[in-house]
C-alpha positions, 0 to 999 in steps of 0.5 A, a space after each residue: 602412700 601419704 607423704 610424711 609431714 615436714 617437721 623442720 624448715 632449714 635455716 641457711 646462713 649466708 654471710 650476715 643473713 639468715 635465709 628461710 626458704 619455705 617450699 611446703 605447706 605449713 602446719 601450725 606445729 611446724 610454724 611454731 617450731 620455725 619461730 623457735 628455730 629462727 630466734 635460736 639461730 639469730 641468737 647463736 649466729 649474730 645474723 644481721 638480716 633475715 629473709 623468709 622466702 614464701 614462694 613455695 607456699 600455696 596457702 597462707 592463712 591468718 595464723 601463718 601470716 601472724 606468725 611471720 609478722 611475729 617472727 619479724 617483730 621478735 627479730 627486730 627486737 633482736 637487732 635483725 631486719 626481716 624481709 618476706 620474699 616471694 609472695 604470690 600475687 593471689 596470696 597478697 591480694 587475699 591478705 589485703 582483702 582479709 585486712 592482714 599485713 606483715 607488720 615489722 617486716 619489709 617485702 620483696 618480690 624475690 630472694 635476690 631483691 630481698 638480699 639487695 634490700 638488706 644490703 642497702 639497708 645495712 649500708 644506710 645504717 652504717 652511713 648514719 652510724 658514721 655521721 652520728 659518730 662524727 657529730 658526737 666527736 664534733 660536739 666533744 671538741 666544742 665542749 672541750 674547746 678543741 676546734 682545731 681537729 
């Protein structure tokens, strides 16, 4: 008896991140559904990071690659950083040979390193935000002539 086609890929929220672990080969229909599901989940959860774990994918064609790249671009426009984790070395080499790349997303070897990358990036953004606030406050004090703070 043939296996039923997967119709939905689970999206897991872990702290401030969404994790999408793809452990099956994807049809075009499932990829399109996944794009919608991820953007809706970002909207409803306010997640700050997205990890797409592709370690279970044996075949990645140009449509799937482009869809993952598009997900990363849309997520970035929604304020969410995206990391693709678990790319098989053979798939990576094939994508490079085809001239394909994941624009708008970072890459990590594993789910764990992807989460670390997001945490590190979030820390850097927080530091830069704090420095920007301090600089703005300093500028305000200079404008008002209050340098004593």
